[in-house]
Each structure stands twice: as structure tokens, then as C-alpha cells.
N, CA, C and O atoms as CSV, one atom per row, in Angstrom:
chain,resi,resn,atom,element,x,y,z
A,1,UNK,N,N,0.848,-1.183,0.000
A,1,UNK,CA,C,0.000,0.000,0.000
A,1,UNK,C,C,0.894,1.247,0.000
A,1,UNK,O,O,1.894,1.300,0.715
A,2,UNK,N,N,0.530,2.231,-0.793
A,2,UNK,CA,C,1.306,3.461,-0.914
A,2,UNK,C,C,1.157,4.322,0.340
A,2,UNK,O,O,0.092,4.374,0.954
A,3,UNK,N,N,2.240,4.990,0.701
A,3,UNK,CA,C,2.221,5.927,1.814
A,3,UNK,C,C,1.542,7.218,1.369
A,3,UNK,O,O,1.826,7.728,0.285
A,4,UNK,N,N,0.653,7.745,2.193
A,4,UNK,CA,C,-0.059,8.989,1.903
A,4,UNK,C,C,0.524,10.096,2.777
A,4,UNK,O,O,0.686,9.922,3.985
A,5,UNK,N,N,0.838,11.238,2.156
A,5,UNK,CA,C,1.334,12.407,2.883
A,5,UNK,C,C,0.521,13.605,2.409
A,5,UNK,O,O,0.533,13.933,1.222
A,6,UNK,N,N,-0.184,14.261,3.329
A,6,UNK,CA,C,-1.070,15.373,3.003
A,6,UNK,C,C,-0.407,16.685,3.397
A,6,UNK,O,O,0.198,16.778,4.465
A,7,UNK,N,N,-0.518,17.705,2.538
A,7,UNK,CA,C,0.048,19.030,2.811
A,7,UNK,C,C,-1.069,20.062,2.895
A,7,UNK,O,O,-1.946,20.124,2.032
A,8,UNK,N,N,-1.019,20.871,3.955
A,8,UNK,CA,C,-1.981,21.961,4.155
A,8,UNK,C,C,-1.237,23.258,4.413
A,8,UNK,O,O,-0.133,23.243,4.959
A,9,UNK,N,N,-1.834,24.390,4.022
A,9,UNK,CA,C,-1.358,25.706,4.455
A,9,UNK,C,C,-2.000,26.084,5.788
A,9,UNK,O,O,-1.567,27.028,6.448
A,10,UNK,N,N,-3.039,25.337,6.181
A,10,UNK,CA,C,-3.821,25.629,7.392
A,10,UNK,C,C,-4.566,26.960,7.289
A,10,UNK,O,O,-4.619,27.734,8.245
A,11,UNK,N,N,-5.136,27.209,6.115
A,11,UNK,CA,C,-6.003,28.376,5.931
A,11,UNK,C,C,-7.453,27.910,5.999
A,11,UNK,O,O,-7.745,26.736,5.775
A,12,UNK,N,N,-8.352,28.828,6.308
A,12,UNK,CA,C,-9.746,28.452,6.540
A,12,UNK,C,C,-10.400,27.789,5.329
A,12,UNK,O,O,-11.253,26.918,5.502
A,13,UNK,N,N,-10.028,28.173,4.121
A,13,UNK,CA,C,-10.656,27.587,2.932
A,13,UNK,C,C,-10.483,26.068,2.889
A,13,UNK,O,O,-11.355,25.356,2.391
A,14,UNK,N,N,-9.367,25.580,3.405
A,14,UNK,CA,C,-9.137,24.138,3.379
A,14,UNK,C,C,-10.184,23.390,4.203
A,14,UNK,O,O,-10.721,22.375,3.760
A,15,UNK,N,N,-10.466,23.889,5.385
A,15,UNK,CA,C,-11.477,23.226,6.201
A,15,UNK,C,C,-12.890,23.575,5.734
A,15,UNK,O,O,-13.786,22.734,5.799
A,16,UNK,N,N,-13.096,24.808,5.265
A,16,UNK,CA,C,-14.417,25.219,4.784
A,16,UNK,C,C,-14.874,24.399,3.582
A,16,UNK,O,O,-16.055,24.078,3.455
A,17,UNK,N,N,-13.934,24.062,2.701
A,17,UNK,CA,C,-14.277,23.321,1.485
A,17,UNK,C,C,-13.866,21.851,1.550
A,17,UNK,O,O,-14.234,21.070,0.673
A,18,UNK,N,N,-13.113,21.469,2.573
A,18,UNK,CA,C,-12.734,20.073,2.749
A,18,UNK,C,C,-11.733,19.557,1.738
A,18,UNK,O,O,-11.965,18.533,1.094
A,19,UNK,N,N,-10.606,20.267,1.594
A,19,UNK,CA,C,-9.584,19.812,0.661
A,19,UNK,C,C,-8.191,20.030,1.230
A,19,UNK,O,O,-8.012,20.724,2.231
A,20,UNK,N,N,-7.215,19.429,0.578
A,20,UNK,CA,C,-5.807,19.597,0.905
A,20,UNK,C,C,-5.130,20.336,-0.238
A,20,UNK,O,O,-5.601,20.295,-1.375
A,21,UNK,N,N,-4.030,21.007,0.061
A,21,UNK,CA,C,-3.258,21.655,-1.004
A,21,UNK,C,C,-2.605,20.611,-1.901
A,21,UNK,O,O,-2.468,20.808,-3.108
A,22,UNK,N,N,-2.206,19.498,-1.293
A,22,UNK,CA,C,-1.587,18.424,-2.070
A,22,UNK,C,C,-1.610,17.129,-1.274
A,22,UNK,O,O,-1.696,17.125,-0.045
A,23,UNK,N,N,-1.533,16.040,-2.010
A,23,UNK,CA,C,-1.407,14.710,-1.407
A,23,UNK,C,C,-0.378,13.936,-2.220
A,23,UNK,O,O,-0.447,13.877,-3.448
A,24,UNK,N,N,0.577,13.346,-1.508
A,24,UNK,CA,C,1.513,12.445,-2.169
A,24,UNK,C,C,1.046,11.028,-1.903
A,24,UNK,O,O,0.780,10.649,-0.762
A,25,UNK,N,N,0.952,10.262,-2.954
A,25,UNK,CA,C,0.621,8.844,-2.863
A,25,UNK,C,C,1.737,8.088,-3.566
A,25,UNK,O,O,1.858,8.144,-4.790
A,26,UNK,N,N,2.549,7.384,-2.793
A,26,UNK,CA,C,3.728,6.755,-3.382
A,26,UNK,C,C,4.678,7.836,-3.865
A,26,UNK,O,O,5.095,8.692,-3.085
A,27,UNK,N,N,5.021,7.804,-5.134
A,27,UNK,CA,C,5.934,8.800,-5.695
A,27,UNK,C,C,5.217,9.910,-6.446
A,27,UNK,O,O,5.866,10.823,-6.956
A,28,UNK,N,N,3.887,9.853,-6.526
A,28,UNK,CA,C,3.116,10.879,-7.239
A,28,UNK,C,C,2.590,11.920,-6.269
A,28,UNK,O,O,2.108,11.590,-5.185
A,29,UNK,N,N,2.688,13.186,-6.672
A,29,UNK,CA,C,2.154,14.290,-5.886
A,29,UNK,C,C,1.004,14.894,-6.674
A,29,UNK,O,O,1.182,15.310,-7.819
A,30,UNK,N,N,-0.174,14.942,-6.065
A,30,UNK,CA,C,-1.362,15.535,-6.676
A,30,UNK,C,C,-1.578,16.890,-6.004
A,30,UNK,O,O,-1.806,16.958,-4.796
A,31,UNK,N,N,-1.505,17.968,-6.787
A,31,UNK,CA,C,-1.557,19.320,-6.232
A,31,UNK,C,C,-2.890,19.973,-6.586
A,31,UNK,O,O,-3.310,19.960,-7.743
A,32,UNK,N,N,-3.548,20.541,-5.581
A,32,UNK,CA,C,-4.764,21.321,-5.824
A,32,UNK,C,C,-4.389,22.630,-6.513
A,32,UNK,O,O,-3.231,23.046,-6.502
A,33,UNK,N,N,-5.384,23.263,-7.108
A,33,UNK,CA,C,-5.140,24.545,-7.756
A,33,UNK,C,C,-4.553,25.553,-6.790
A,33,UNK,O,O,-5.044,25.715,-5.673
A,34,UNK,N,N,-3.511,26.225,-7.218
A,34,UNK,CA,C,-2.855,27.241,-6.406
A,34,UNK,C,C,-3.302,28.616,-6.886
A,34,UNK,O,O,-3.557,28.826,-8.071
A,35,UNK,N,N,-3.389,29.537,-5.947
A,35,UNK,CA,C,-3.856,30.897,-6.259
A,35,UNK,C,C,-2.931,31.907,-5.609
A,35,UNK,O,O,-1.958,31.543,-4.949
A,36,UNK,N,N,-3.241,33.164,-5.798
A,36,UNK,CA,C,-2.453,34.264,-5.247
A,36,UNK,C,C,-2.921,34.594,-3.829
A,36,UNK,O,O,-3.547,35.629,-3.598
A,37,UNK,N,N,-2.611,33.704,-2.881
A,37,UNK,CA,C,-2.989,33.883,-1.488
A,37,UNK,C,C,-1.748,33.967,-0.622
A,37,UNK,O,O,-0.705,33.405,-0.955
A,38,UNK,N,N,-1.869,34.680,0.500
A,38,UNK,CA,C,-0.789,34.716,1.475
A,38,UNK,C,C,-1.008,33.615,2.511
A,38,UNK,O,O,-1.931,32.809,2.391
A,39,UNK,N,N,-0.149,33.594,3.525
A,39,UNK,CA,C,-0.191,32.542,4.537
A,39,UNK,C,C,-1.474,32.547,5.355
A,39,UNK,O,O,-1.839,31.529,5.943
A,40,UNK,N,N,-2.164,33.691,5.396
A,40,UNK,CA,C,-3.425,33.785,6.140
A,40,UNK,C,C,-4.633,33.471,5.265
A,40,UNK,O,O,-5.766,33.500,5.746
A,41,UNK,N,N,-4.409,33.172,3.996
A,41,UNK,CA,C,-5.505,32.872,3.085
A,41,UNK,C,C,-6.119,34.099,2.432
A,41,UNK,O,O,-7.189,34.007,1.829
A,42,UNK,N,N,-5.459,35.246,2.542
A,42,UNK,CA,C,-5.967,36.484,1.944
A,42,UNK,C,C,-5.506,36.592,0.495
A,42,UNK,O,O,-4.338,36.356,0.185
A,43,UNK,N,N,-6.442,36.954,-0.393
A,43,UNK,CA,C,-6.117,37.113,-1.807
A,43,UNK,C,C,-5.217,38.324,-1.992
A,43,UNK,O,O,-5.463,39.379,-1.407
A,44,UNK,N,N,-4.170,38.176,-2.806
A,44,UNK,CA,C,-3.205,39.242,-3.043
A,44,UNK,C,C,-3.214,39.712,-4.489
A,44,UNK,O,O,-3.530,38.943,-5.397
A,45,UNK,N,N,-2.872,40.956,-4.697
A,45,UNK,CA,C,-2.597,41.544,-6.016
A,45,UNK,C,C,-3.818,41.645,-6.925
A,45,UNK,O,O,-3.720,41.410,-8.129
A,46,UNK,N,N,-4.958,41.990,-6.354
A,46,UNK,CA,C,-6.155,42.199,-7.180
A,46,UNK,C,C,-5.836,43.232,-8.255
A,46,UNK,O,O,-5.278,44.290,-7.965
A,47,UNK,N,N,-6.190,42.922,-9.480
A,47,UNK,CA,C,-5.973,43.849,-10.586
A,47,UNK,C,C,-4.587,43.787,-11.205
A,47,UNK,O,O,-4.326,44.500,-12.174
A,48,UNK,N,N,-3.691,42.961,-10.682
A,48,UNK,CA,C,-2.338,42.832,-11.236
A,48,UNK,C,C,-2.088,41.359,-11.553
A,48,UNK,O,O,-1.571,40.610,-10.725
A,49,UNK,N,N,-2.463,40.962,-12.761
A,49,UNK,CA,C,-2.404,39.557,-13.133
A,49,UNK,C,C,-0.987,38.991,-13.048
A,49,UNK,O,O,-0.801,37.878,-12.557
A,50,UNK,N,N,0.003,39.730,-13.512
A,50,UNK,CA,C,1.381,39.226,-13.486
A,50,UNK,C,C,1.826,38.941,-12.052
A,50,UNK,O,O,2.465,37.921,-11.793
A,51,UNK,N,N,1.495,39.831,-11.124
A,51,UNK,CA,C,1.856,39.620,-9.717
A,51,UNK,C,C,1.087,38.438,-9.132
A,51,UNK,O,O,1.630,37.693,-8.315
A,52,UNK,N,N,-0.174,38.257,-9.542
A,52,UNK,CA,C,-0.955,37.113,-9.079
A,52,UNK,C,C,-0.300,35.809,-9.533
A,52,UNK,O,O,-0.175,34.863,-8.755
A,53,UNK,N,N,0.115,35.769,-10.794
A,53,UNK,CA,C,0.733,34.561,-11.329
A,53,UNK,C,C,2.054,34.269,-10.614
A,53,UNK,O,O,2.355,33.115,-10.309
A,54,UNK,N,N,2.832,35.304,-10.351
A,54,UNK,CA,C,4.097,35.120,-9.637
A,54,UNK,C,C,3.852,34.553,-8.240
A,54,UNK,O,O,4.559,33.642,-7.807
A,55,UNK,N,N,2.861,35.082,-7.538
A,55,UNK,CA,C,2.535,34.576,-6.195
A,55,UNK,C,C,1.997,33.146,-6.266
A,55,UNK,O,O,2.311,32.318,-5.410
A,56,UNK,N,N,1.194,32.861,-7.276
A,56,UNK,CA,C,0.662,31.512,-7.459
A,56,UNK,C,C,1.794,30.508,-7.631
A,56,UNK,O,O,1.787,29.443,-7.014
A,57,UNK,N,N,2.762,30.848,-8.466
A,57,UNK,CA,C,3.907,29.954,-8.650
A,57,UNK,C,C,4.753,29.862,-7.380
A,57,UNK,O,O,5.318,28.805,-7.098
A,58,UNK,N,N,4.852,30.944,-6.610
A,58,UNK,CA,C,5.566,30.890,-5.327
A,58,UNK,C,C,4.868,29.924,-4.383
A,58,UNK,O,O,5.523,29.176,-3.657
A,59,UNK,N,N,3.539,29.939,-4.391
A,59,UNK,CA,C,2.786,28.985,-3.565
A,59,UNK,C,C,3.009,27.555,-4.049
A,59,UNK,O,O,3.092,26.626,-3.245
A,60,UNK,N,N,3.105,27.386,-5.354
A,60,UNK,CA,C,3.398,26.059,-5.901
A,60,UNK,C,C,4.758,25.576,-5.398
A,60,UNK,O,O,4.921,24.402,-5.067
A,61,UNK,N,N,5.724,26.479,-5.343
A,61,UNK,CA,C,7.047,26.111,-4.831
A,61,UNK,C,C,6.973,25.636,-3.381
A,61,UNK,O,O,7.706,24.725,-2.996
A,62,UNK,N,N,6.105,26.233,-2.576
A,62,UNK,CA,C,5.950,25.802,-1.176
A,62,UNK,C,C,5.472,24.356,-1.117
A,62,UNK,O,O,5.953,23.567,-0.303
A,63,UNK,N,N,4.524,24.017,-1.982
A,63,UNK,CA,C,4.027,22.638,-2.025
A,63,UNK,C,C,5.147,21.695,-2.450
A,63,UNK,O,O,5.380,20.667,-1.813
A,64,UNK,N,N,5.832,22.050,-3.523
A,64,UNK,CA,C,6.913,21.197,-4.017
A,64,UNK,C,C,8.015,21.046,-2.975
A,64,UNK,O,O,8.530,19.949,-2.761
A,65,UNK,N,N,8.374,22.158,-2.327
A,65,UNK,CA,C,9.415,22.121,-1.294
A,65,UNK,C,C,9.052,21.149,-0.167
A,65,UNK,O,O,9.910,20.428,0.341
A,66,UNK,N,N,7.778,21.138,0.214
A,66,UNK,CA,C,7.334,20.230,1.279
A,66,UNK,C,C,7.690,18.781,0.949
A,66,UNK,O,O,8.038,17.999,1.834
A,67,UNK,N,N,7.599,18.440,-0.313
A,67,UNK,CA,C,7.848,17.064,-0.740
A,67,UNK,C,C,9.270,16.834,-1.254
A,67,UNK,O,O,9.603,15.738,-1.705
A,68,UNK,N,N,10.104,17.872,-1.183
A,68,UNK,CA,C,11.468,17.721,-1.682
A,68,UNK,C,C,11.519,17.629,-3.194
A,68,UNK,O,O,12.454,17.060,-3.757
A,69,UNK,N,N,10.521,18.185,-3.847
A,69,UNK,CA,C,10.441,18.164,-5.310
A,69,UNK,C,C,10.790,19.548,-5.863
A,69,UNK,O,O,10.843,20.529,-5.122
A,70,UNK,N,N,11.024,19.607,-7.156
A,70,UNK,CA,C,11.321,20.874,-7.821
A,70,UNK,C,C,10.374,21.080,-8.988
A,70,UNK,O,O,9.699,20.154,-9.438
A,71,UNK,N,N,10.340,22.306,-9.465
A,71,UNK,CA,C,9.473,22.620,-10.617
A,71,UNK,C,C,9.889,21.834,-11.860
A,71,UNK,O,O,9.068,21.632,-12.755
A,72,UNK,N,N,11.126,21.394,-11.933
A,72,UNK,CA,C,11.574,20.598,-13.079
A,72,UNK,C,C,11.029,19.182,-13.053
A,72,UNK,O,O,11.228,18.423,-14.001
A,73,UNK,N,N,10.341,18.817,-11.973
A,73,UNK,CA,C,9.705,17.504,-11.893
A,73,UNK,C,C,8.206,17.572,-12.187
A,73,UNK,O,O,7.531,16.543,-12.201
A,74,UNK,N,N,7.680,18.778,-12.422
A,74,UNK,CA,C,6.270,18.935,-12.781
A,74,UNK,C,C,6.085,18.381,-14.188
A,74,UNK,O,O,6.799,18.773,-15.111
A,75,UNK,N,N,5.134,17.476,-14.353
A,75,UNK,CA,C,4.920,16.856,-15.659
A,75,UNK,C,C,3.729,17.447,-16.407
A,75,UNK,O,O,3.645,17.331,-17.630
A,76,UNK,N,N,2.803,18.084,-15.679
A,76,UNK,CA,C,1.596,18.604,-16.314
A,76,UNK,C,C,1.019,19.732,-15.470
A,76,UNK,O,O,1.086,19.701,-14.241
A,77,UNK,N,N,0.452,20.727,-16.143
A,77,UNK,CA,C,-0.242,21.801,-15.436
A,77,UNK,C,C,-1.455,22.232,-16.244
A,77,UNK,O,O,-1.491,22.106,-17.468
A,78,UNK,N,N,-2.439,22.738,-15.532
A,78,UNK,CA,C,-3.603,23.366,-16.156
A,78,UNK,C,C,-3.721,24.753,-15.547
A,78,UNK,O,O,-3.779,24.899,-14.326
A,79,UNK,N,N,-3.757,25.770,-16.398
A,79,UNK,CA,C,-3.919,27.150,-15.946
A,79,UNK,C,C,-5.296,27.645,-16.360
A,79,UNK,O,O,-5.677,27.545,-17.526
A,80,UNK,N,N,-6.035,28.174,-15.405
A,80,UNK,CA,C,-7.319,28.806,-15.663
A,80,UNK,C,C,-7.087,30.308,-15.573
A,80,UNK,O,O,-6.715,30.820,-14.517
A,81,UNK,N,N,-7.308,31.015,-16.680
A,81,UNK,CA,C,-6.941,32.426,-16.749
A,81,UNK,C,C,-8.169,33.267,-17.084
A,81,UNK,O,O,-8.808,33.076,-18.119
A,82,UNK,N,N,-8.485,34.196,-16.192
A,82,UNK,CA,C,-9.558,35.161,-16.461
A,82,UNK,C,C,-9.043,36.161,-17.495
A,82,UNK,O,O,-7.888,36.583,-17.444
A,83,UNK,N,N,-9.918,36.534,-18.437
A,83,UNK,CA,C,-9.542,37.480,-19.497
A,83,UNK,C,C,-8.294,37.009,-20.234
A,83,UNK,O,O,-7.297,37.727,-20.310
A,84,UNK,N,N,-8.360,35.807,-20.770
A,84,UNK,CA,C,-7.188,35.195,-21.396
A,84,UNK,C,C,-6.604,36.063,-22.511
A,84,UNK,O,O,-5.384,36.189,-22.612
A,85,UNK,N,N,-7.435,36.652,-23.333
A,85,UNK,CA,C,-6.891,37.498,-24.410
A,85,UNK,C,C,-6.052,38.629,-23.844
A,85,UNK,O,O,-4.980,38.940,-24.365
A,86,UNK,N,N,-6.534,39.232,-22.795
A,86,UNK,CA,C,-5.825,40.338,-22.149
A,86,UNK,C,C,-4.568,39.852,-21.406
A,86,UNK,O,O,-3.562,40.558,-21.349
A,87,UNK,N,N,-4.640,38.652,-20.847
A,87,UNK,CA,C,-3.559,38.159,-19.994
A,87,UNK,C,C,-2.682,37.093,-20.643
A,87,UNK,O,O,-1.844,36.496,-19.966
A,88,UNK,N,N,-2.853,36.843,-21.930
A,88,UNK,CA,C,-2.092,35.788,-22.597
A,88,UNK,C,C,-0.591,36.043,-22.551
A,88,UNK,O,O,0.176,35.132,-22.240
A,89,UNK,N,N,-0.164,37.242,-22.850
A,89,UNK,CA,C,1.271,37.548,-22.853
A,89,UNK,C,C,1.863,37.406,-21.455
A,89,UNK,O,O,2.955,36.859,-21.300
A,90,UNK,N,N,1.159,37.889,-20.440
A,90,UNK,CA,C,1.644,37.766,-19.062
A,90,UNK,C,C,1.668,36.301,-18.633
A,90,UNK,O,O,2.556,35.888,-17.887
A,91,UNK,N,N,0.699,35.518,-19.098
A,91,UNK,CA,C,0.673,34.089,-18.789
A,91,UNK,C,C,1.902,33.404,-19.373
A,91,UNK,O,O,2.584,32.647,-18.681
A,92,UNK,N,N,2.182,33.668,-20.636
A,92,UNK,CA,C,3.341,33.061,-21.289
A,92,UNK,C,C,4.641,33.493,-20.609
A,92,UNK,O,O,5.512,32.665,-20.344
A,93,UNK,N,N,4.767,34.783,-20.331
A,93,UNK,CA,C,5.981,35.302,-19.687
A,93,UNK,C,C,6.182,34.689,-18.301
A,93,UNK,O,O,7.291,34.279,-17.957
A,94,UNK,N,N,5.117,34.626,-17.510
A,94,UNK,CA,C,5.208,34.050,-16.178
A,94,UNK,C,C,5.534,32.571,-16.206
A,94,UNK,O,O,6.314,32.085,-15.388
A,95,UNK,N,N,4.937,31.854,-17.149
A,95,UNK,CA,C,5.186,30.421,-17.290
A,95,UNK,C,C,6.647,30.166,-17.666
A,95,UNK,O,O,7.302,29.298,-17.090
A,96,UNK,N,N,7.145,30.927,-18.630
A,96,UNK,CA,C,8.545,30.765,-19.040
A,96,UNK,C,C,9.499,31.131,-17.908
A,96,UNK,O,O,10.519,30.469,-17.720
A,97,UNK,N,N,9.176,32.179,-17.156
A,97,UNK,CA,C,10.024,32.579,-16.028
A,97,UNK,C,C,10.048,31.489,-14.955
A,97,UNK,O,O,11.093,31.228,-14.359
A,98,UNK,N,N,8.922,30.864,-14.714
A,98,UNK,CA,C,8.844,29.834,-13.674
A,98,UNK,C,C,9.560,28.557,-14.092
A,98,UNK,O,O,10.358,28.020,-13.324
A,99,UNK,N,N,9.293,28.067,-15.282
A,99,UNK,CA,C,9.817,26.771,-15.678
A,99,UNK,C,C,11.153,26.832,-16.409
A,99,UNK,O,O,11.833,25.811,-16.515
A,100,UNK,N,N,11.548,27.995,-16.917
A,100,UNK,CA,C,12.812,28.073,-17.646
A,100,UNK,C,C,12.790,27.146,-18.847
A,100,UNK,O,O,11.860,27.180,-19.653
A,101,UNK,N,N,13.825,26.314,-18.962
A,101,UNK,CA,C,13.928,25.392,-20.101
A,101,UNK,C,C,13.092,24.128,-19.948
A,101,UNK,O,O,12.945,23.363,-20.901
A,102,UNK,N,N,12.546,23.903,-18.762
A,102,UNK,CA,C,11.693,22.730,-18.535
A,102,UNK,C,C,10.346,22.971,-19.221
A,102,UNK,O,O,9.804,24.073,-19.137
A,103,UNK,N,N,9.813,21.981,-19.881
A,103,UNK,CA,C,8.563,22.126,-20.620
A,103,UNK,C,C,7.551,21.049,-20.224
A,103,UNK,O,O,7.458,20.020,-20.894
A,104,UNK,N,N,6.782,21.273,-19.130
A,104,UNK,CA,C,5.744,20.294,-18.788
A,104,UNK,C,C,4.594,20.366,-19.786
A,104,UNK,O,O,4.417,21.370,-20.474
A,105,UNK,N,N,3.830,19.305,-19.853
A,105,UNK,CA,C,2.592,19.359,-20.630
A,105,UNK,C,C,1.734,20.457,-20.010
A,105,UNK,O,O,1.697,20.588,-18.786
A,106,UNK,N,N,1.050,21.243,-20.827
A,106,UNK,CA,C,0.347,22.400,-20.279
A,106,UNK,C,C,-0.938,22.679,-21.059
A,106,UNK,O,O,-0.969,22.615,-22.288
A,107,UNK,N,N,-1.985,22.986,-20.314
A,107,UNK,CA,C,-3.248,23.416,-20.900
A,107,UNK,C,C,-3.603,24.750,-20.271
A,107,UNK,O,O,-3.552,24.901,-19.051
A,108,UNK,N,N,-3.962,25.716,-21.101
A,108,UNK,CA,C,-4.383,27.036,-20.622
A,108,UNK,C,C,-5.827,27.230,-21.066
A,108,UNK,O,O,-6.144,27.134,-22.252
A,109,UNK,N,N,-6.696,27.504,-20.096
A,109,UNK,CA,C,-8.115,27.697,-20.369
A,109,UNK,C,C,-8.545,29.097,-19.971
A,109,UNK,O,O,-8.266,29.544,-18.858
A,110,UNK,N,N,-9.220,29.788,-20.872
A,110,UNK,CA,C,-9.794,31.078,-20.532
A,110,UNK,C,C,-11.117,30.879,-19.805
A,110,UNK,O,O,-11.964,30.100,-20.244
A,111,UNK,N,N,-11.290,31.580,-18.701
A,111,UNK,CA,C,-12.519,31.461,-17.899
A,111,UNK,C,C,-13.068,32.845,-17.603
A,111,UNK,O,O,-12.359,33.847,-17.690
A,112,UNK,N,N,-14.357,32.880,-17.247
A,112,UNK,CA,C,-14.959,34.160,-16.892
A,112,UNK,C,C,-15.066,34.281,-15.389
A,112,UNK,O,O,-15.550,35.295,-14.884
């Protein structure tokens, strides 16, 4: 049986909605959607998409760090982007800045 390791930020949304930030099962890490939140669960950088994306990736690093993993081990990501036409360039720039030469499978979806 695989060992289960659960990661939480201990913010109210986790208990309010009943989820974990991530769960490792064996060697696989399943990560919940990350957002631009601080340690208290407060949303940051309203109106500044590039800063939101940077904070989101910083939060992703916290999850990966917990498991001793790196962004170069990410195999797939899905990005949900509000106003995708407006934020497409910032999305691409932020993604390239985060992953560098590493190229995970990636899906970007525009949402309202």
C-alpha cells in the first residue's frame, strides 16, 4: 500500500471546502489549484495579473518544497486564466520565467 502524505497551508478555505493543497501517494504528488494567497488565506494583487501569477507559482514552490520536489519535476499543469486574451502575454511570460527550459505538458483555459 502506498504511503499517503497530506500538505496543508492551514487556511480556513481548506477546512471550509474540505480539501488539501496536495497529497503524495507513493511517488506521485497531486496538487490542488494554487492561487495568489498569502499565509493567512488572503487574496493578493487584485488587478495585477502578473503579480498574481508570480505569487501563485511561489505557492506552488511551497508545495513542491514540502515534498522535496522541484518545478523541473512537474509533468503537467492546467492554468485557468480570467480574461485570457488580455492576460495571454503575461501568462506566457510568467510560465517561461517559472519553468525556464523545462517544458511540462500544459493546458491554458480562458474562464470568466
